[in-house]
N, C-alpha and C positions, 0 to 999 in steps of 0.2 A: 111622488118625482121620482127616473130610477138621475142618478151622475150625470150620470155619460148619456152624449145618442153617440152612433154607426149612420155619419152620412156619405151618403152613396157621393158618387162624381160621376162626371156621364161616362169613364169606361169604367164607370161599374164597375170598382178599386172602393174599397172604404175605408173611411175614415176616421179615427176614434175620436171624439172632443169630450171633452166635462165641464160643466161650470160652475160659473168662479165665484166663490159666495159674496166680494165688494171686489169689484168690479171697480171700481175709483178709488181705488188706494196700491200705492203701491207693491205697496210689501205687501201684498194680500198674494201679490203675481209671484207666479215664477218666471226670473234674469234668468229667459232665454229663451232661445229665437225658436217662435213656434209664426201658422199660423191662427187666426179668432176669425169666431161668430154674431155681432148684434141676433138676435130672432126671437122669435113672440108666440105667444105660446099664445093657441089658438082654445076655444071652445071645450071642442075635444079632446082635450090635452099633449097633441099631438103639439110639435112645433116642426111653425115655417123658418129660411133665410133666410132676413133682413139684408147683411149685406156678412163679405168675406172678407178679410184681405191678410196679410202676413207681416210679421216684425221680428228686426231684428235683434230685441230683446222685450220682450211684451210688457214684461209688470213699465218698462220705458211709456212704448206706445197707447194702450187699453184705456188705460184711466184717461192719457187727453186728449184723445181723440177729439178728429176734425168732425167726424157722421155724430157730434153727440144726439145733439141736437135730432139735426135727421128722425136719426134713430128712436128715440123718444114717443115723437112724433109722428111715425111710423105706425110707434106700438110695442117695437121690443119692451122684450120684460127682462130676458138674460145673455148675460154675455160668454161664449164659450169661446175655450182653448184646446190648444194640440199641436204638442212637444212638437217642431220635427227641422233634429240636430248636421240631417246628409244636404245639410248646403241651401244658399240660395235658390239654386236651382229648385230644388227640389221645394220648398213652398212657392214659390214659383209655379209651379207644374198641377201642385195641389187647386195651390187658388183658382185656373183659371180651370182645372177641375169638377169644382164645387164652380161657379159660375155659370162656366157651359149648361152642370145639371138643373141649379134651380134658378137660374137667375133672377138673383135676389134682386126688389127696386132701386137699390143704394148703390150696386154697382154698375161704374161701368163700360169700366172693356173689360174684355173678355164671354161678352153674353153671348150667346145662341139665339135670341130675338131681340126684338127688340133698342 
């Protein structure tokens, strides 16, 4: 498995995400602003996003996320992150771009279908 995935947004822009080794441990996650994804590994070895989100502090958000149970029920196998230091508006634009491209089942805002 590669340590990174470049997720394309609807705009065509690529966002480089890396896998978290221990997403339930705050000390194992960078204390930085960024975006994250709950993802599911398919039998083919490819990944599909189940949820994209944003955080002012990844280490404070991910381990205590209210959608953990939903993500596990949906088959999440991993959590990925992408630091986004360019401000809240950049994080929000990235989240929207990715959700509109992938329509993850656990996201309810910004979807382009359903």
